[in-house]
C-alpha positions as CSV (number, residue, x, y, z in Angstrom):
1,M,16.4,65.4,11.3
2,K,17.4,63.1,8.5
3,R,18.7,60.5,11.0
4,I,15.5,60.7,13.0
5,H,13.4,60.4,9.8
6,S,15.4,57.3,8.7
7,T,15.0,55.7,12.1
8,A,11.2,56.3,12.0
9,L,11.0,54.5,8.7
10,I,13.3,51.6,9.6
11,L,11.5,50.6,12.9
12,P,8.1,50.0,11.2
13,L,9.9,47.9,8.5
14,L,11.6,45.8,11.2
15,L,8.3,45.3,12.9
16,M,6.7,44.3,9.7
17,A,9.5,41.8,8.9
18,T,9.2,40.2,12.3
19,T,5.4,40.0,12.1
20,G,5.7,38.5,8.6
21,L,8.0,35.7,9.9
22,Q,5.6,34.9,12.8
23,A,2.6,34.9,10.4
24,D,4.5,32.7,8.0
25,A,5.4,30.1,10.6
26,R,1.7,30.1,11.8
27,N,0.5,29.6,8.2
28,Q,2.9,26.8,7.7
29,A,1.8,25.1,10.9
30,K,-1.8,25.3,9.8
31,R,-1.0,24.0,6.3
32,I,0.9,21.0,7.8
33,H,-2.0,20.2,10.1
34,D,-4.7,20.6,7.5
35,R,-2.9,18.4,5.0
36,L,-2.1,15.6,7.5
37,T,-5.5,15.5,9.2
38,G,-8.0,17.1,7.0
39,V,-9.2,19.4,9.8
40,P,-7.9,22.7,11.2
41,P,-5.9,22.6,14.5
42,S,-7.2,23.9,17.7
43,A,-5.7,27.3,18.9
44,A,-3.5,25.5,21.5
45,V,-2.2,23.0,19.0
46,L,-1.6,25.7,16.4
47,D,0.4,27.7,19.0
48,Q,2.5,24.6,19.8
49,M,3.2,23.9,16.1
50,E,4.1,27.5,15.4
51,S,6.6,27.4,18.3
52,L,8.0,24.1,17.0
53,L,8.4,25.6,13.6
54,N,10.3,28.6,14.9
55,S,12.7,26.3,16.8
56,D,12.9,23.7,14.0
57,P,12.3,25.4,10.6
58,S,12.5,22.1,8.8
59,G,8.9,21.5,9.9
60,K,9.5,17.9,11.0
61,T,8.8,18.3,14.7
62,A,5.7,20.4,13.9
63,A,4.5,17.7,11.5
64,A,5.1,15.0,14.2
65,K,2.8,17.0,16.5
66,A,0.1,17.1,13.9
67,L,0.3,13.3,13.5
68,E,-0.9,13.0,17.1
69,D,-4.4,14.0,15.9
70,P,-6.7,11.0,15.6
71,N,-8.1,12.3,12.3
72,F,-4.8,11.3,10.7
73,Y,-5.8,7.7,11.3
74,N,-9.6,7.9,11.2
75,V,-9.8,10.0,8.1
76,T,-6.6,10.6,6.2
77,L,-5.1,7.1,6.3
78,K,-8.5,5.4,5.9
79,N,-9.1,7.4,2.7
80,W,-5.5,6.8,1.6
81,V,-5.7,3.0,1.9
82,T,-9.3,2.2,0.9
83,P,-8.8,2.5,-2.9
84,W,-6.2,-0.3,-2.6
85,T,-8.8,-2.7,-1.4
86,N,-11.1,-2.9,-4.4
87,E,-10.8,-3.2,-8.2
88,D,-12.7,0.0,-8.8
89,Q,-10.1,1.8,-6.7
90,T,-12.8,3.8,-5.0
91,V,-12.5,5.6,-1.6
92,F,-16.2,5.0,-1.0
93,A,-15.9,1.6,0.7
94,P,-16.3,0.6,4.4
95,L,-13.5,-0.1,6.8
96,N,-12.2,-3.7,6.4
97,D,-9.4,-5.9,7.6
98,F,-7.1,-4.8,4.8
99,T,-7.6,-1.1,5.6
100,A,-7.4,-1.6,9.3
101,T,-4.2,-3.6,9.1
102,V,-2.4,-0.9,7.0
103,I,-3.6,1.8,9.5
104,G,-2.4,-0.2,12.5
105,L,1.0,-1.0,11.0
106,I,1.6,2.8,10.4
107,R,0.2,3.8,13.8
108,D,2.4,1.3,15.6
109,D,5.6,2.2,13.6
110,E,6.0,-1.3,12.4
111,D,8.3,-2.1,9.5
112,F,5.9,-1.4,6.7
113,R,7.3,-4.2,4.5
114,K,5.3,-6.5,6.7
115,V,2.2,-5.3,4.8
116,L,3.1,-7.9,2.1
117,Y,4.3,-10.9,4.2
118,G,3.5,-10.5,7.9
119,D,1.4,-12.9,10.0
120,I,-0.5,-9.8,11.2
121,I,-4.0,-8.4,11.3
122,Y,-5.7,-5.6,13.2
123,T,-9.1,-6.0,14.7
124,G,-11.4,-4.0,17.0
125,D,-11.3,-4.6,20.7
126,V,-14.7,-3.2,21.6
127,N,-17.0,-5.6,23.5
128,S,-20.1,-4.5,21.5
129,L,-18.6,-5.5,18.2
130,P,-19.5,-8.7,16.4
131,R,-16.6,-11.2,16.2
132,Y,-14.3,-11.2,13.3
133,S,-15.7,-13.4,10.5
134,N,-13.9,-15.0,7.6
135,S,-17.2,-14.7,5.7
136,N,-18.4,-11.1,6.2
137,N,-17.2,-7.6,7.0
138,N,-19.7,-7.0,9.9
139,H,-16.9,-6.6,12.5
140,Y,-15.2,-3.6,10.7
141,E,-18.4,-2.0,9.6
142,A,-19.6,-2.0,13.2
143,L,-16.3,-0.6,14.4
144,E,-16.5,2.3,11.8
145,A,-20.1,2.9,12.8
146,L,-19.0,3.7,16.4
147,G,-17.5,6.9,15.1
148,P,-14.2,8.7,15.7
149,V,-14.5,8.5,19.5
150,N,-15.7,5.1,20.4
151,G,-14.2,3.6,17.3
152,N,-10.9,5.6,17.3
153,L,-8.4,3.8,15.1
154,A,-5.6,5.8,16.8
155,D,-6.2,4.1,20.1
156,P,-4.4,0.7,20.5
157,A,-7.1,-0.3,23.0
158,I,-9.7,-0.1,20.3
159,L,-7.7,-1.3,17.2
160,S,-5.1,-3.8,18.2
161,A,-2.6,-6.1,16.5
162,K,-3.0,-9.9,16.4
163,T,-1.6,-12.7,14.4
164,Q,-3.6,-13.5,11.3
165,S,-3.2,-17.2,11.9
166,S,-4.9,-16.9,15.3
167,V,-7.8,-14.8,14.0
168,T,-8.5,-16.4,10.6
169,G,-7.2,-19.9,11.1
170,L,-4.8,-19.6,8.1
171,Q,-1.6,-21.4,8.8
172,S,1.2,-18.9,9.6
173,D,3.5,-19.8,6.7
174,A,0.6,-19.1,4.3
175,T,-0.1,-15.6,5.6
176,A,1.1,-12.6,3.6
177,G,0.1,-9.4,5.3
178,V,-2.9,-7.7,3.6
179,L,-2.7,-10.0,0.6
180,T,-4.3,-12.8,2.6
181,T,-7.0,-10.6,4.3
182,R,-10.6,-11.3,3.5
183,A,-11.0,-7.9,1.8
184,A,-8.1,-8.6,-0.6
185,A,-9.4,-12.1,-1.3
186,R,-12.9,-10.8,-1.9
187,A,-11.6,-8.2,-4.4
188,F,-8.7,-10.0,-6.2
189,F,-9.3,-13.8,-5.8
190,Y,-12.8,-13.5,-7.1
191,K,-13.3,-15.8,-10.2
192,G,-10.7,-15.2,-12.9
193,T,-7.2,-16.7,-12.6
194,N,-5.7,-14.9,-9.6
195,R,-3.8,-12.7,-11.9
196,A,-5.8,-9.8,-10.6
197,M,-4.1,-10.2,-7.2
198,F,-0.7,-9.9,-8.8
199,R,-1.6,-7.0,-11.0
200,F,-3.2,-4.9,-8.2
201,T,-0.4,-5.8,-5.8
202,M,2.0,-4.3,-8.3
203,M,-0.2,-1.2,-8.8
204,N,-0.8,-0.7,-5.0
205,F,2.7,-1.4,-3.7
206,L,5.2,-0.9,-6.5
207,C,3.2,1.9,-8.3
208,T,3.2,0.3,-11.7
209,D,0.7,-1.4,-13.8
210,L,1.8,-4.3,-16.1
211,E,1.8,-2.3,-19.4
212,P,4.8,-0.1,-18.5
213,I,6.9,-3.0,-17.5
214,K,6.2,-5.4,-20.4
215,D,9.3,-7.3,-21.4
216,N,9.1,-9.6,-24.4
217,T,12.6,-10.9,-23.9
218,R,11.9,-13.0,-20.8
219,V,11.6,-16.8,-20.8
220,P,7.9,-17.7,-21.4
221,D,8.1,-21.2,-20.0
222,R,5.7,-20.4,-17.1
223,V,2.9,-19.0,-19.2
224,R,-0.1,-21.2,-18.5
225,R,-2.3,-23.1,-20.9
226,D,-5.2,-20.7,-20.8
227,V,-3.2,-18.0,-22.7
228,A,-3.7,-18.4,-26.5
229,R,-0.5,-18.3,-28.4
230,S,-2.2,-17.2,-31.6
231,P,-5.1,-14.9,-30.5
232,G,-7.3,-14.2,-33.5
233,G,-5.1,-16.6,-35.5
234,D,-2.1,-14.3,-35.3
235,S,0.9,-15.5,-33.3
236,R,2.5,-12.1,-33.6
237,I,0.0,-10.6,-31.2
238,Y,1.2,-13.1,-28.5
239,L,4.9,-12.7,-29.3
240,N,4.8,-8.8,-29.5
241,A,2.2,-8.1,-26.7
242,C,0.8,-10.9,-24.6
243,V,4.1,-12.5,-23.6
244,G,5.6,-9.3,-22.4
245,C,3.3,-9.3,-19.4
246,H,2.6,-13.1,-19.0
247,A,6.2,-14.2,-18.9
248,G,6.9,-12.2,-15.8
249,M,3.4,-12.3,-14.3
250,D,2.8,-16.0,-14.7
251,G,6.4,-16.7,-13.5
252,M,5.5,-15.2,-10.1
253,G,1.8,-16.1,-10.2
254,G,2.5,-19.6,-9.0
255,A,2.7,-18.1,-5.5
256,M,-1.1,-17.9,-5.4
257,A,-1.8,-21.4,-6.8
258,Y,-3.4,-22.6,-3.5
259,Y,-5.6,-19.6,-2.8
260,D,-9.2,-19.1,-3.9
261,L,-12.4,-17.4,-3.0
262,D,-15.4,-19.5,-2.0
263,H,-18.8,-17.8,-2.2
264,E,-22.5,-18.1,-2.9
265,G,-23.9,-15.7,-5.6
266,D,-22.1,-12.9,-7.3
267,K,-20.9,-9.6,-6.0
268,E,-22.5,-7.8,-8.9
269,D,-25.9,-9.0,-7.8
270,A,-27.3,-7.1,-4.9
271,T,-29.8,-9.8,-4.2
272,S,-27.2,-12.6,-3.8
273,N,-25.7,-13.9,-0.6
274,F,-22.1,-13.0,-1.7
275,E,-21.3,-10.5,1.0
276,N,-22.2,-13.0,3.8
277,T,-20.5,-16.0,2.3
278,A,-17.4,-14.9,0.4
279,H,-14.3,-16.2,2.2
280,M,-10.7,-17.2,1.2
281,T,-9.7,-20.8,0.9
282,Y,-6.2,-22.2,1.1
283,T,-5.5,-25.8,0.0
284,P,-1.8,-26.6,0.6
285,G,-0.4,-29.0,-1.9
286,Q,-3.5,-28.7,-4.2
287,V,-3.4,-26.4,-7.1
288,I,-6.9,-24.7,-7.4
289,P,-9.0,-25.5,-10.5
290,K,-8.9,-22.0,-12.0
291,Y,-5.1,-22.5,-12.6
292,L,-5.9,-25.4,-14.9
293,Q,-8.9,-24.0,-16.8
294,N,-9.1,-23.4,-20.5
295,E,-6.4,-26.0,-21.1
296,N,-7.3,-26.3,-24.8
297,N,-6.2,-22.8,-25.5
298,F,-2.6,-24.1,-25.7
299,K,-2.1,-27.6,-24.6
300,P,1.8,-27.4,-24.4
301,G,1.5,-24.5,-22.0
302,F,2.7,-24.6,-18.4
303,V,0.8,-26.8,-16.0
304,P,1.3,-25.6,-12.3
305,T,1.8,-28.5,-9.9
306,D,2.7,-26.5,-6.8
307,D,3.1,-22.9,-5.5
308,S,6.6,-22.3,-6.8
309,W,7.4,-19.1,-8.5
310,I,10.3,-17.4,-10.3
311,N,11.1,-13.7,-10.8
312,Y,12.4,-13.4,-14.3
313,W,12.2,-9.6,-13.9
314,R,15.3,-9.6,-11.8
315,N,17.1,-9.5,-15.2
316,G,16.4,-7.4,-18.2
317,P,14.9,-3.9,-18.2
318,N,12.8,-4.6,-15.1
319,A,16.0,-5.0,-13.0
320,L,15.4,-1.2,-12.7
321,L,12.7,-2.0,-10.2
322,G,15.6,-2.5,-7.8
323,W,15.4,-6.0,-6.6
324,H,17.2,-6.7,-3.3
325,D,17.9,-10.0,-1.5
326,W,15.7,-10.8,1.5
327,P,16.4,-13.2,4.3
328,G,16.3,-16.8,3.0
329,V,16.1,-15.8,-0.7
330,Q,17.2,-18.4,-3.2
331,K,18.2,-17.9,-6.9
332,D,18.7,-19.9,-10.0
333,D,22.0,-20.0,-12.0
334,K,20.9,-16.8,-13.8
335,G,20.2,-14.8,-10.7
336,N,16.4,-15.0,-10.9
337,A,14.9,-15.2,-7.4
338,I,12.9,-18.4,-6.8
339,G,10.5,-19.3,-4.0
340,N,7.3,-20.9,-2.8
341,G,4.1,-19.3,-1.7
342,L,2.7,-15.9,-1.3
343,K,4.7,-15.0,1.8
344,Q,8.0,-15.4,0.0
345,L,6.7,-13.5,-3.0
346,G,5.6,-10.7,-0.7
347,M,9.1,-10.5,0.7
348,E,10.5,-10.4,-2.9
349,L,8.3,-7.4,-3.7
350,A,8.7,-5.6,-0.3
351,W,12.5,-5.6,-0.5
352,S,12.5,-3.9,-3.9
353,E,13.5,-0.3,-4.4
354,A,10.2,0.2,-6.2
355,F,8.3,-0.7,-3.0
356,A,10.1,2.0,-1.0
357,Q,9.7,4.6,-3.7
358,C,6.1,3.8,-4.2
359,Q,5.1,4.4,-0.6
360,V,6.9,7.7,-0.5
361,K,5.4,8.9,-3.7
362,K,1.9,8.0,-2.7
363,A,2.3,9.7,0.7
364,F,3.7,12.8,-1.1
365,K,0.8,13.0,-3.5
366,A,-1.7,12.6,-0.7
367,V,-0.2,15.3,1.5
368,C,1.2,17.7,-1.1
369,L,-1.6,17.3,-3.6
370,R,0.7,17.0,-6.6
371,D,2.7,14.4,-8.4
372,P,6.4,14.5,-7.2
373,D,7.7,13.5,-10.6
374,N,6.8,16.9,-12.1
375,Y,9.4,19.0,-10.4
376,A,13.1,18.5,-9.9
377,A,13.0,19.8,-6.3
378,D,10.2,17.3,-5.5
379,R,12.1,14.5,-7.1
380,A,15.2,15.3,-5.0
381,A,13.0,15.5,-1.8
382,V,11.5,12.1,-2.6
383,D,14.9,10.6,-3.0
384,T,16.0,11.9,0.4
385,I,12.8,10.7,2.1
386,V,13.2,7.2,0.4
387,T,16.7,7.0,1.8
388,D,15.6,7.9,5.3
389,F,12.6,5.6,5.0
390,K,14.8,2.6,4.4
391,S,17.6,3.5,6.9
392,G,14.9,4.3,9.5
393,G,13.3,0.9,9.4
394,Y,10.5,1.5,6.9
395,K,8.4,3.6,9.2
396,M,5.5,5.2,7.3
397,K,4.7,7.8,10.0
398,Q,8.2,9.2,9.4
399,V,7.4,9.4,5.7
400,F,4.2,11.3,6.3
401,R,6.0,13.6,8.7
402,D,8.8,14.3,6.2
403,V,6.5,14.9,3.1
404,A,4.4,17.3,5.2
405,A,7.5,19.2,6.1
406,V,8.5,19.5,2.5
407,C,5.1,20.8,1.5
408,K,4.6,23.3,4.3
409,G,5.1,26.3,2.0
410,N,7.4,29.3,2.2
């Protein structure tokens, strides 16, 4: 009787354990799909993902299945990229050539480093769309207005890769991935001194603003004349604060000396013609006027005469950004990388360790809804994913797959 009684208790427990494992895999599958696409899976897809999780508990194959859903491209990636395209860093902005190009690079499993140096742009291939224009965003707004079926960004027949030089007319050696798209120029070459393009590139692709990487020990010989050396009559402000950013930033800022934004009106004025006229200009061999403005602030300051640049941050504390040599890199006698133009600067940034870590951390936060720096287990997972990202050819779909697997729950 005792043996029968024990068996009667054990069998229900075994059934409960088995049922619990099945439910757990199903919940994990749903979480993976929800996080990657923003929508629940169909019953059939959920069944498939549950089966994949039972055969591969790591969750990677199940996550790969979820990535087949067009919502990953039309919604998740669109919302992920859009804040990079404007100074307000808002997600509430229309599709544009910057956003579409990032989505296309990820969809097509391209080396994601091309985002900063490639002669590439993604445009819509739907007959009803207005042609791509260097002066407005009508092409992409019309593509987005077609909706997730007719304007499906997951479909290569609808969103396709082209060379930027053939679409925009910019010469190939002057292209630099999304940095030379109209959307980027509209946001970061507008007025100012082009330093905004450098700052937001560091924020968007190396995950650091300038303040955390200030280094007052770098050579200030490239700081331009518009920077006062005694702001408010106190030179200590420049020596202890300003030069920490400007020495490195202006050293690399020469890469953009030929780029500008031509426009009528102001983007802050809703009645102006800015949106229908703003377009990037490129004048090879001719430094743009904004690089020479406010010359009386400090006459002995650096006067750019070409688009050469130098990365002083390869030495000193910012060597921790993990600079690596790229094809064709040149250096001075102190090991500082030197180059010409925005394409070469894009390669300098894209080959850094900080670039790889940044993409993984951004994807982790988007999918897992938490900062990976807060927990030791998350930091270890990020390190592994970064290693696999680099060894796997810098494929961002792989990164999203792997972070979703890490955050599938227990």
